[in-house]
C-alpha positions as CSV (number, residue, x, y, z in Angstrom):
1,M,-8.6,-5.8,-12.0
2,H,-9.3,-2.3,-13.0
3,K,-6.8,-0.4,-15.1
4,P,-4.7,2.0,-12.9
5,K,-4.5,5.7,-13.2
6,I,-1.3,7.0,-14.7
7,A,0.8,10.0,-13.6
8,L,3.8,11.2,-15.6
9,T,6.7,13.2,-14.1
10,I,9.1,15.2,-16.3
11,A,12.1,16.2,-14.2
12,G,15.7,15.6,-13.1
13,T,17.2,12.7,-11.2
14,D,18.5,12.2,-7.7
15,P,20.8,9.1,-7.4
16,T,20.1,8.9,-3.6
17,G,16.4,8.6,-4.3
18,G,15.2,11.5,-2.1
19,A,14.1,14.0,-4.8
20,G,13.4,14.4,-8.5
21,V,11.8,11.6,-10.5
22,M,12.8,9.1,-7.9
23,A,10.7,10.8,-5.2
24,D,7.9,11.4,-7.7
25,L,7.6,7.7,-8.6
26,K,7.6,6.6,-5.0
27,S,4.9,9.2,-4.2
28,F,2.8,8.1,-7.1
29,H,3.1,4.5,-6.0
30,A,2.2,5.4,-2.4
31,C,-1.0,7.0,-3.7
32,G,-2.0,4.0,-5.7
33,V,-1.1,5.5,-9.1
34,Y,1.1,4.0,-11.8
35,G,4.1,6.3,-12.4
36,M,5.9,7.1,-15.6
37,A,9.0,9.4,-16.0
38,A,10.8,11.4,-18.6
39,I,14.2,12.7,-17.7
40,T,15.3,16.3,-18.2
41,S,18.7,16.3,-16.3
42,I,21.1,13.9,-14.7
43,V,21.9,15.4,-11.3
44,A,24.8,14.2,-9.1
45,Q,23.5,15.1,-5.7
46,N,23.1,13.7,-2.2
47,T,21.8,14.8,1.2
48,K,24.9,17.2,1.4
49,G,24.3,19.1,-1.8
50,V,24.4,19.1,-5.6
51,Q,27.8,18.2,-7.1
52,H,27.1,18.1,-10.8
53,I,24.2,18.8,-13.2
54,H,24.1,17.5,-16.8
55,N,21.1,18.8,-18.7
56,L,20.0,16.5,-21.5
57,E,19.5,17.6,-25.0
58,T,16.0,18.7,-25.8
59,S,15.8,16.1,-28.5
60,W,16.4,13.4,-25.9
61,L,13.4,14.6,-23.9
62,E,11.4,14.8,-27.0
63,E,12.1,11.1,-27.8
64,Q,11.0,10.1,-24.3
65,M,7.8,12.2,-24.6
66,I,6.9,10.7,-28.0
67,S,7.4,7.2,-26.6
68,V,5.0,7.9,-23.7
69,F,2.3,9.7,-25.5
70,D,2.4,7.4,-28.5
71,D,1.5,4.5,-26.2
72,E,-0.6,5.5,-23.2
73,L,-1.8,9.0,-22.2
74,P,-1.2,9.9,-18.6
75,H,-4.2,11.0,-16.5
76,A,-2.1,13.8,-15.0
77,L,1.5,15.1,-15.4
78,K,3.9,17.2,-13.4
79,T,7.2,19.0,-14.2
80,G,10.1,19.5,-11.8
81,M,13.5,20.6,-12.9
82,I,13.3,22.0,-16.4
83,A,16.6,23.6,-17.3
84,S,16.2,25.1,-20.7
85,K,13.8,27.2,-22.7
86,S,13.6,24.7,-25.5
87,M,12.5,22.0,-23.1
88,M,9.8,24.2,-21.7
89,Q,8.6,25.0,-25.3
90,L,8.5,21.3,-26.0
91,I,6.4,20.5,-22.9
92,A,4.1,23.5,-23.7
93,Q,3.4,21.8,-27.1
94,Y,2.0,18.8,-25.3
95,L,0.1,20.9,-22.8
96,R,-1.6,22.7,-25.7
97,Q,-2.3,19.4,-27.5
98,Y,-3.8,17.8,-24.3
99,P,-5.5,20.6,-22.4
100,D,-7.7,18.2,-20.4
101,I,-4.7,16.5,-18.7
102,P,-4.2,18.2,-15.4
103,Y,-0.7,19.7,-15.1
104,V,1.2,20.4,-11.9
105,I,4.3,22.5,-12.0
106,D,6.9,22.4,-9.2
107,P,9.0,25.5,-10.1
108,V,12.3,24.0,-8.9
109,M,14.9,26.7,-8.7
110,L,16.9,25.8,-5.6
111,A,18.0,22.5,-4.1
112,K,17.3,22.0,-0.4
113,S,21.0,22.5,0.1
114,G,20.7,26.0,-1.4
115,D,22.4,25.1,-4.7
116,S,20.9,27.0,-7.7
117,L,19.3,24.7,-10.3
118,M,18.2,27.4,-12.7
119,D,19.6,30.7,-14.0
120,D,17.7,34.0,-14.2
121,E,16.8,33.6,-17.9
122,A,15.3,30.2,-17.3
123,K,13.3,31.5,-14.4
124,A,11.7,34.1,-16.7
125,D,11.0,31.5,-19.3
126,L,9.3,29.3,-16.8
127,Q,6.9,32.1,-15.9
128,N,6.1,32.9,-19.5
129,I,6.0,29.5,-21.0
130,L,4.8,26.9,-18.5
131,L,3.1,28.6,-15.6
132,P,0.1,29.8,-17.6
133,F,-0.8,26.1,-18.3
134,A,-0.7,25.1,-14.6
135,T,-3.6,23.4,-13.0
136,V,-1.7,23.8,-9.8
137,A,1.7,25.5,-9.2
138,T,3.5,24.6,-6.0
139,P,6.2,27.3,-5.2
140,N,7.7,27.7,-1.8
141,I,8.1,31.3,-0.6
142,P,11.6,31.9,-2.1
143,E,10.4,30.5,-5.5
144,A,7.2,32.6,-5.3
145,E,9.3,35.7,-4.6
146,E,11.4,35.0,-7.7
147,I,8.3,34.6,-9.8
148,V,6.2,37.6,-8.6
149,G,9.1,39.9,-8.2
150,F,8.6,41.1,-4.6
151,K,9.5,39.9,-1.1
152,I,6.9,37.9,0.9
153,N,7.1,38.8,4.6
154,S,3.5,38.6,5.7
155,E,0.2,36.9,5.0
156,S,-0.9,40.0,3.0
157,D,2.2,39.5,0.8
158,I,1.2,35.8,0.3
159,H,-2.3,36.9,-0.8
160,N,-0.9,39.4,-3.2
161,A,1.5,36.8,-4.7
162,G,-1.5,34.4,-5.1
163,K,-3.3,37.1,-7.1
164,V,-0.3,37.5,-9.4
165,F,-0.3,33.8,-10.2
166,I,-4.0,33.6,-10.8
167,E,-4.9,37.0,-12.3
168,E,-1.7,37.9,-14.2
169,I,0.2,34.7,-15.0
170,G,-3.0,32.7,-15.6
171,S,-2.4,29.5,-13.4
172,K,-5.7,27.8,-12.5
173,G,-4.4,27.2,-9.0
174,V,-1.3,27.9,-6.9
175,V,-0.2,26.6,-3.5
176,I,2.3,28.9,-1.8
177,K,4.0,26.7,0.7
178,G,4.8,28.2,4.1
179,G,7.7,26.0,5.1
180,H,10.1,28.9,4.8
181,S,8.0,31.3,6.9
182,D,9.0,32.5,10.4
183,D,6.2,30.6,12.1
184,L,8.0,28.1,14.4
185,T,5.0,26.1,15.4
186,L,2.9,25.6,12.2
187,A,3.6,24.9,8.6
188,K,0.8,26.8,6.8
189,D,0.1,26.5,3.1
190,Y,-2.1,28.7,1.0
191,L,-4.1,27.4,-2.0
192,F,-5.4,30.1,-4.4
193,T,-7.9,29.3,-7.2
194,K,-10.0,31.7,-9.3
195,E,-12.9,31.2,-6.9
196,N,-11.4,30.6,-3.4
197,V,-8.6,30.8,-1.0
198,Y,-7.9,27.9,1.3
199,T,-5.3,27.3,4.1
200,F,-3.8,24.1,5.3
201,E,-1.9,23.7,8.5
202,S,0.3,21.0,10.0
203,P,2.7,21.0,13.0
204,R,6.3,21.7,12.4
205,F,8.7,18.9,13.3
206,E,12.2,19.3,14.7
207,T,14.2,17.7,11.9
208,K,16.7,18.7,9.3
209,H,15.5,15.8,7.0
210,T,13.4,17.6,4.5
211,H,15.2,16.7,1.2
212,G,12.6,16.2,-1.5
213,T,9.6,17.8,0.2
214,G,8.7,19.9,-2.8
215,C,8.9,17.0,-5.3
216,T,6.9,14.8,-3.0
217,F,4.2,17.4,-2.3
218,S,3.6,18.2,-6.0
219,A,3.8,14.5,-6.9
220,V,0.9,13.6,-4.5
221,I,-1.2,16.5,-6.0
222,T,-0.5,15.1,-9.4
223,A,-1.5,11.6,-8.4
224,E,-4.7,12.7,-6.8
225,L,-5.6,14.8,-9.9
226,A,-5.0,11.7,-12.0
227,K,-7.6,9.9,-9.8
228,G,-10.1,12.6,-10.6
229,K,-9.9,14.5,-7.3
230,S,-10.5,18.2,-7.2
231,I,-7.7,20.7,-6.7
232,Y,-8.8,21.2,-3.1
233,Q,-8.9,17.4,-2.4
234,A,-5.6,16.9,-4.0
235,V,-3.8,19.6,-2.0
236,Q,-5.5,18.4,1.2
237,K,-4.2,14.9,0.7
238,A,-0.7,16.2,-0.2
239,K,-0.6,18.2,3.0
240,Q,-1.5,15.2,5.1
241,F,1.0,13.1,3.1
242,I,3.9,15.4,3.4
243,A,3.3,16.0,7.2
244,L,3.6,12.3,7.9
245,S,6.6,12.0,5.5
246,I,8.4,14.6,7.5
247,E,7.3,13.3,10.9
248,Y,8.6,9.8,10.1
249,T,11.8,10.5,8.1
250,P,14.1,7.5,7.6
251,E,17.2,9.4,8.9
252,I,19.3,8.7,5.8
253,G,22.4,10.5,4.8
254,Q,24.9,12.9,6.4
255,G,23.2,16.1,5.4
256,R,19.5,17.0,4.9
257,G,18.0,13.5,4.5
258,P,15.0,12.5,2.5
259,V,11.4,12.3,3.7
260,N,9.5,9.1,4.1
261,H,7.5,8.5,0.9
262,F,5.7,5.5,2.4
263,A,4.7,6.9,5.8
264,Y,1.2,7.9,4.6
265,M,0.5,4.5,3.1
266,K,1.6,2.8,6.3
267,K,-0.3,5.1,8.7
268,V,-3.4,5.8,6.7
269,G,-3.6,3.3,3.9
270,L,-4.3,3.7,0.2
271,D,-7.2,5.8,-0.9
272,D,-8.6,4.2,-4.1
273,E,-11.8,6.1,-4.4
């Protein structure tokens, strides 16, 4: 049996399993990749909202990171909820030390319920400290607006925002997700790299159950990059994966329920190439 590829998630928790490291680990597994996790924050949340956030001390994250990297290097890593500047600086040290490990950043700022997970100072730190290292960044439209500093109301605005990420911030790639756009029939995502611009479309589904979509989407990209896939291939798989995850939601919870992290595996099967 061949040794599995490994993906590491560095993020907060969700006790109901729909988002955060719980969603990431499920998504890694569904892509045939072994998942590891380092916790940044303990979040009391459910499908109805975020009730409490307890950010861990940076030294606690450092202890976890040392344990992982001292034993087995991941083939790709992602970050989700990173609450403090000191945590970002710690992660940046590892990104500098291991520049060949693909890095996906999901710039988590708001929970699906609308609860803020990051203050203004932390948003600026995220842009200055972590985004320049990104192999792929995966902001939705509100997150992209926060980062680039202008409103995104049109396709032209999306292209201008993509340029900011690539040309000014220095990310290798960025997917600006169109789930928050006004298009009622299609969910259209835009991938920008230094060389090209790609678009990915999927139908919109009539459901409120979209808890954890951002975590899941970025986790699949991470898993595919761990398997050696190109940025384009990784995003293409993630788009297919998340569309099926939303189409076949498990209908859990009283609020915005989670997506189905195993729908792709059941409908399409594992891709072990």
